[in-house]
C-alpha atoms as one frame of an Amber mdcrd trajectory, in Angstrom:
protein
  29.577  -4.508 -45.898  29.478  -2.353 -42.774  28.332   1.261 -42.966  28.682
   3.955 -40.342  25.699   6.215 -39.930  25.001   9.210 -37.740  21.554   9.660
 -36.335  20.229  12.590 -34.397  17.490  11.791 -31.919  15.773  13.655 -29.112
  15.604  11.735 -25.851  14.135  12.779 -22.542  16.233  11.876 -19.534  15.108
  12.305 -15.967  17.422  14.110 -13.598  18.285  12.506 -10.230  16.027  15.065
  -8.546  13.092  14.176 -10.819  13.599  10.482 -10.107  13.662  11.198  -6.379
  10.464  13.248  -6.659   8.701  10.447  -8.568   9.698   7.886  -5.943   8.519
  10.109  -3.084   5.269  10.898  -4.893   4.094   7.304  -4.857   4.743   6.800
  -1.126   1.779   6.893   1.282   2.096   8.852   4.528   3.596   6.135   6.736
   6.088   5.067   4.075   7.058   8.719   3.570   7.741   9.056   7.271  10.115
   6.087   7.133  11.789   7.450   4.008  12.440  10.800   5.707  13.943   9.064
   8.732  16.170   7.049   6.418  17.377  10.197   4.639  18.147  11.903   7.943
  20.275   8.909   8.958  22.438   9.105   5.836  22.623  12.908   5.574  23.944
  14.596   8.738  23.079  18.044   7.358  19.384  17.289   7.794  17.702  17.664
  11.148  14.215  18.194  12.480  13.158  21.740  13.178   9.874  23.197  14.399
  10.639  26.883  13.937   8.276  28.655  11.560  10.986  29.528   9.087   9.687
  31.273   5.999  12.815  31.796   3.928  13.644  29.042   1.504  17.017  28.864
  -0.125  16.823  29.882  -3.780  18.016  27.591  -6.521  21.731  27.768  -7.170
  22.577  30.486  -9.686  25.244  30.382 -12.326  27.090  33.266 -10.723  30.276
  32.495  -8.870  32.617  29.581  -9.298  33.169  26.629  -7.020  36.720  26.503
  -8.393  37.417  29.564  -6.234  36.766  27.490  -3.134  38.601  24.271  -3.950
  42.068  23.838  -5.328  42.637  23.411  -9.057  43.072  19.616  -8.870  39.767
  19.257  -6.985  37.486  21.260  -9.231  33.937  20.176  -9.958  31.970  20.315
 -13.204  29.257  22.253 -11.372  29.703  25.916 -10.599  28.980  26.514  -6.971
  28.560  29.819  -5.208  29.091  29.384  -1.470  27.954  32.913  -0.712  24.718
  32.305  -2.596  24.348  29.166  -0.518  24.415  31.218   2.657  22.195  34.057
   1.388  19.057  33.225   3.351  18.153  36.503   4.999  17.414  36.338   8.707
  17.024  32.562   8.706  19.971  31.200  10.675  19.282  27.580   9.809  18.421
  28.103   6.202  16.486  25.360   4.543  13.402  23.538   5.659  10.393  21.715
   4.312   6.902  22.942   5.116   4.261  20.436   6.116   0.571  20.645   6.882
  -0.687  19.914  10.362  -4.188  18.858  11.197  -6.397  21.426  12.861  -7.375
  18.781  15.377  -4.245  18.491  17.530  -5.906  16.132  19.987  -6.772  13.683
  17.233  -3.213  13.807  15.854  -1.733  13.074  19.279  -4.115  10.227  20.055
  -2.024   7.076  20.550  -2.804   4.082  18.367  -3.463   0.670  19.835  -0.219
  -1.277  20.153  -0.463  -4.423  18.063   2.032  -7.049  17.096   2.403  -8.350
  13.586   1.505 -11.925  12.719   5.223 -12.763  12.507   5.876 -11.440  16.019
   2.806 -13.260  17.285   4.105 -16.567  15.913   7.606 -16.065  17.279   6.127
 -15.356  20.716   4.445 -18.769  20.638   7.559 -20.729  19.661   8.672 -20.869
  23.277   5.696 -23.144  24.003   6.894 -25.726  21.454  10.157 -26.579  23.272
  12.099 -26.657  20.022  15.720 -27.733  19.944  18.308 -25.511  18.250  17.944
 -27.183  14.849  14.145 -27.012  14.860  14.277 -23.369  15.991  16.355 -22.501
  12.908  13.813 -24.279  10.709  10.904 -22.484  12.433  12.626 -19.137  11.925
  12.971 -19.835   8.197   9.367 -21.019   7.856   7.860 -18.021   9.640  10.009
 -15.639   7.627   8.651 -17.199   4.430   4.941 -16.812   5.248   2.989 -14.501
   2.927   0.795 -11.625   4.105  -2.352 -13.762   3.880  -0.798 -16.402   6.136
   0.128 -19.002   3.511   3.474 -20.689   2.926   3.959 -20.757  -0.822   7.666
 -21.517  -0.868   8.529 -25.155  -1.591   9.987 -27.024   1.374  12.986 -27.796
  -0.808  13.787 -24.054  -0.966  13.603 -23.795   2.826  15.991 -26.735   3.142
  18.395 -24.975   0.763  18.131 -21.677   2.678  18.930 -23.294   6.015  21.878
 -25.126   4.455  23.209 -21.938   2.855  22.684 -19.600   5.822  23.361 -21.973
   8.719  25.445 -24.744   7.137  22.883 -27.254   8.405  21.945 -30.197   6.175
  18.280 -31.111   6.524  15.661 -33.233   4.797  12.200 -32.087   3.717  10.793
 -34.395   6.400  12.628 -32.344   9.057  10.968 -29.182   7.762   7.589 -30.920
   7.481   7.715 -31.913  11.170   8.318 -28.319  12.314   5.759 -26.969   9.844
   3.139 -29.335  11.281   3.626 -27.776  14.716   3.633 -24.161  13.471   0.393
 -24.715  11.539  -1.341 -25.492  14.824  -0.304 -22.264  16.522  -2.588 -19.230
  16.582  -3.989 -18.387  14.097  -4.711 -22.063  13.408  -3.957 -22.967   9.800
  -1.214 -20.405   9.339   1.640 -21.494   7.038  -0.690 -23.794   5.107   0.310
 -24.445   1.520  -3.185 -24.260   0.043  -6.791 -23.657   1.047  -7.595 -27.331
   1.421  -4.792 -27.849   3.942  -5.751 -24.649   5.779  -9.372 -25.720   6.246
  -8.493 -29.292   7.207  -6.096 -28.143   9.928  -8.745 -25.878  11.435 -11.305
 -28.695  11.359  -8.899 -31.145  13.008  -8.339 -28.706  15.872 -12.079 -28.463
  16.606 -13.696 -30.685  19.284 -14.434 -34.151  17.919 -18.031 -34.065  19.119
 -18.829 -30.887  17.165 -21.675 -31.464  14.705 -20.516 -31.607  11.092 -16.783
 -31.851  11.889 -16.173 -35.439  10.784 -18.275 -35.094   7.635 -16.491 -31.856
   6.735 -13.072 -33.524   7.119 -14.133 -36.488   5.012 -15.645 -34.220   2.369
 -12.509 -32.076   2.015 -10.276 -35.134   2.025 -12.123 -37.278  -0.518 -14.447
 -34.884  -2.419 -12.641 -31.552  -2.456 -13.327 -30.779  -6.124 -17.026 -31.569
  -5.734 -17.008 -29.357  -2.619 -15.557 -26.381  -4.531 -18.130 -26.880  -7.301
 -21.009 -27.336  -4.810 -22.088 -30.610  -6.384 -24.245 -31.551  -3.399 -25.843
 -34.697  -4.805 -22.469 -36.121  -5.840 -21.012 -35.492  -2.373 -23.936 -37.122
  -0.595 -23.754 -40.202  -2.815 -19.999 -40.551  -2.444 -19.979 -40.092   1.341
 -23.303 -41.844   1.983 -24.732 -38.974   4.029 -28.070 -37.158   4.309 -28.837
 -33.575   3.412 -28.869 -32.324   7.015 -25.396 -33.801   7.585 -24.064 -32.087
   4.482 -25.654 -28.799   5.531 -24.030 -29.002   8.974 -20.622 -29.658   7.377
 -20.960 -26.723   4.977 -22.120 -24.447   7.771 -19.079 -25.390   9.848 -16.641
 -24.776   6.981 -18.300 -21.440   6.254 -17.175 -20.157   9.663 -13.517 -21.138
   9.178 -10.839 -18.593   8.302  -9.613 -19.008   4.693  -6.881 -16.390   5.176
  -5.326 -16.826   8.641  -2.785 -14.059   8.007  -5.439 -11.372   7.776  -7.374
  -9.749  10.578  -6.321  -8.908  14.106  -2.670  -9.873  13.707  -1.892  -7.334
  10.986  -1.710  -3.793  12.315  -1.093  -2.424   8.832  -4.335  -3.955   7.562
  -6.424  -2.585  10.413  -5.025   0.901  10.706  -5.073   3.041   7.592  -3.486
   6.448   7.929  -5.375   8.759   5.550  -3.132  10.919   3.385  -5.793  13.627
   3.033  -8.651  15.063   5.038 -11.634  16.694   3.318 -14.197  18.575   5.386
 -16.817  21.145   4.522 -18.030  24.208   6.326 -20.871  26.348   5.030 -20.750
  24.559   1.696 -17.026  25.153   1.204 -14.488  22.331   1.093 -11.271  22.400
   3.103  -8.553  19.980   2.003  -5.420  19.212   3.977  -2.529  16.858   3.418
  -2.053  14.847   6.580   1.673  15.164   7.097   1.720  15.389  10.873   4.131
  12.440  11.021   6.577  14.029   8.582   9.065  16.221  10.460  10.041  19.662
   9.296  13.549  19.576   7.936  16.391  22.099   7.893  20.151  22.237   7.631
  21.564  21.614  11.107  23.041  24.509  13.063  26.409  22.781  13.404  26.864
  22.306   9.683  25.358  25.715   9.003  28.222  27.236  10.974  30.713  25.211
   8.967  29.160  26.487   5.731  29.368  30.062   7.014  33.039  29.525   7.783
  33.684  28.368   4.197  32.121  31.583   2.866  34.187  33.678   5.271  37.347
  31.830   4.229  36.571  32.427   0.566  36.359  36.173   1.105  39.638  36.197
   3.042  41.416  33.781   0.744  41.828  31.304   3.580  40.966  27.612   4.004
  39.892  26.446   7.476  38.687  23.099   6.132  40.454  20.786   3.737  39.122
  19.989   0.278  37.590  16.683   1.396  35.507  18.435   4.058  34.389  21.155
   1.650  33.383  18.578  -0.948  31.474  16.658   1.735  29.563  19.815   2.718
  28.757  20.607  -0.893  27.579  17.078  -1.679  25.424  16.687   1.413  23.946
  20.148   1.073  22.938  19.497  -2.526  21.423  16.193  -1.440  19.469  17.911
   1.334  18.210  20.591  -1.029  17.105  18.031  -3.608  15.342  15.961  -0.979
  13.410  18.834   0.565  12.541  20.284  -2.837  11.170  16.859  -3.813   9.052
  16.694  -0.647   7.632  20.158  -1.284   6.944  19.303  -4.914   5.238  16.079
  -3.792   3.056  18.045  -1.408   1.986  20.541  -4.073   1.217  17.816  -6.610
  -0.813  15.737  -4.175  -2.885  18.730  -3.082  -3.496  19.709  -6.713  -4.758
  16.207  -7.508  -6.974  16.064  -4.420  -8.476  19.505  -5.162  -9.314  18.338
  -8.684 -10.920  15.119  -7.388 -13.070  17.041  -4.913 -14.045  19.491  -7.631
 -15.146  16.666  -9.924 -16.852  14.623  -7.195 -18.357  17.495  -5.211 -21.744
  15.780  -4.866 -20.143  12.758  -3.230 -18.267  14.891  -0.685 -21.510  16.744
   0.072 -23.930  13.818   0.241 -21.924  10.600   0.408 -22.180   7.321  -1.496
 -24.522   7.031  -4.432 -23.409  10.360  -5.867 -20.282   9.401  -7.790 -19.739
  10.754 -11.282 -17.854   8.800 -13.955 -14.238   9.960 -13.842 -10.976   8.609
 -15.221  -7.334   9.532 -14.598  -7.231  11.494 -17.846  -9.908  13.887 -16.529
  -7.750  14.902 -13.558  -4.596  15.026 -15.699  -6.259  17.535 -18.021  -7.512
  19.700 -15.160  -4.130  20.122 -13.461  -2.136  19.741 -16.706   0.008  16.849
 -15.603   0.807  13.465 -17.078  -1.565  10.563 -16.414   1.318   8.579 -14.908
   1.746  11.299 -12.267  -1.949  11.129 -11.359  -1.680   7.354 -11.120   1.239
   7.597  -8.670  -0.701  10.011  -6.464  -3.859   7.905  -6.478  -2.250   4.503
  -5.931  -2.297   3.430  -2.290  -3.495   6.812  -0.978  -6.564   7.366   1.228
  -8.769  10.314   2.154 -10.721  10.898   5.355 -14.185  12.251   4.534 -17.278
  12.944   6.580 -18.618   9.603   5.320 -15.598   7.436   6.115 -12.136   6.648
   4.746 -11.871   5.943   1.022  -9.039   4.924  -1.236  -8.539   7.525  -3.965
  -9.032   4.805  -6.578 -12.640   4.622  -5.385 -13.451   7.929  -7.063 -12.391
   6.737 -10.511 -14.764   4.743 -12.668 -15.987   4.560 -16.218 -19.458   5.734
 -17.154 -22.581   3.973 -18.445 -25.491   5.582 -20.242 -29.061   5.076 -19.039
 -32.135   5.092 -21.282 -32.621   8.746 -20.373 -29.151   9.602 -21.684 -27.727
  10.230 -18.221 -24.177   9.006 -17.586 -23.700   7.158 -14.299 -20.666   5.613
 -12.640 -20.165   1.884 -13.094 -19.708   1.747  -9.317 -23.414   2.522  -8.943
 -24.226  -0.295 -11.362 -21.984  -2.655  -9.363 -23.834  -1.664  -6.187 -27.152
  -2.519  -7.867 -25.790  -5.893  -9.032 -24.585  -6.626  -5.506 -28.001  -5.727
  -4.101 -29.834  -7.889  -6.668 -27.651 -10.906  -5.853 -28.018 -10.278  -2.129
 -31.821 -10.470  -2.439 -31.983 -13.474  -4.797 -33.462 -16.865  -3.937 -30.387
 -18.882  -2.933 -32.133 -22.075  -3.975 -32.347 -20.652  -7.527 -29.552 -18.061
  -7.942 -29.810 -15.609 -10.826 -27.719 -16.076 -13.948 -25.694 -13.183 -15.341
 -28.095 -12.954 -18.274 -31.067 -12.698 -15.921 -29.310  -9.930 -13.970 -28.582
  -8.067 -17.242 -32.290  -8.281 -18.108 -33.254  -6.916 -14.683 -30.790  -4.028
 -15.101 -32.291  -3.273 -18.500 -35.634  -2.974 -16.763 -34.077  -0.347 -14.499
 -32.887   1.660 -17.491 -29.310   0.379 -17.796 -28.210  -0.873 -21.203 -25.644
  -3.451 -20.136 -24.481  -6.678 -21.774 -24.292 -10.044 -20.033 -20.489 -10.133
 -20.356 -20.317  -6.761 -18.589 -22.426  -8.117 -15.733 -20.022 -11.060 -15.547
 -17.035  -8.701 -15.391 -18.579  -6.551 -12.648 -19.656  -9.620 -10.648 -16.124
 -11.016 -10.759 -14.686  -7.630  -9.730 -17.034  -7.712  -6.722 -15.694 -11.147
  -5.812 -19.103 -12.816  -6.219 -19.060 -16.411  -7.559 -21.201 -17.674 -10.436
 -24.823 -18.664  -9.816 -24.031 -22.388  -9.464 -21.605 -21.694  -6.605 -24.055
 -19.340  -4.862 -26.607 -22.091  -4.499 -27.265 -23.100  -0.893 -28.545 -26.349
   0.574 -32.257 -26.055   1.302 -33.733 -28.995   3.196 -37.350 -29.978   2.582
């Protein structure tokens, strides 16, 4: 039997403006700049303005009625007071967003080195391959499918399907393989490889044949790749019938290859980080600025401002210079502009609040540099500025700060704490630094186990379990002891 029931529940729904603010909050500086340009393209009421305008349009009040401006069959659910819209004092242009500018104008105007992306670099080299029209289409699809680290992880079957769908060209996987072979030997050599083994082999094959260790390295990767990854030296030497010095030369050669051909000089984004904040100190006092020099000041354009003024004048006189469609367009775009600029200002205030709290909590670091971090988690900052942890996370993620000691990602300042024998709480980042130093100084012929490292840390006053050492070592990207062992010839 079916029963009808009524339930009353309280649900929190985000307004469109809140959603827009959240999306803007998580954008770093360069992405914000692009987002502002995009908004200016779709909203003609927005334009750049450098005037130091101080008046900001107040939030729409409930006084007045938009029904007085449009005809009865074009009324809106929202009351809208056109005269309130125009009430901006002496400010002719009305609404604008304020942004911070760096005190160092010369540094802000310094041009960055022009660099091409890896994709552009590869396309530039295609002309040297003398590809026919069909192969050029395949090359275009391959290059467009390469990941940021330079690998091609899409199956060749998918590339065949894409070319067939987009170009109506029926290919075989062998056709794609032939073009891929040629692209993999462009600069950077090994790009578009499908795995590490293929990437290293391609780089080895492109080296001079007489180079010491080349042939052994190729044979080792081809026939003993698993033993190579596990550093089973004796097994490799037996299988390949080589001596220790030959194996050492092969390993040394492989060590200088590039395991990620997509990274490095071809990626401008990886090499040039635009800090979102700058923190400097003078006479013991910290000065924090939000680096928004690339974000233009925004205002309602003069042309549309005059149209809005005309609507207000018409309302007072009972006239209608513009039709209902035009008035609705002005209303919609103005509301959109106001929401957007309000969201940018709210983003700015939130980001500065978070950064001030971080500096307050990590004052010793900003005074003296690394080695002076305190344990701190997102909840600590959330409680200080009385915001939700998710908001703090959005501010911290992907944002950077320029300090007197270098550029740091905001995530760097957050870490859990560990107690020493003296009862002092220290950041786990300091413990990680000690682990890294211990491993860096170990005998590579007899690398230290995680248990041995835990014992050494205990001797330094840190109560830390072996599994915690393992976790920190893996977070540092350091392999286990067996894989850290190096070939030492007698």
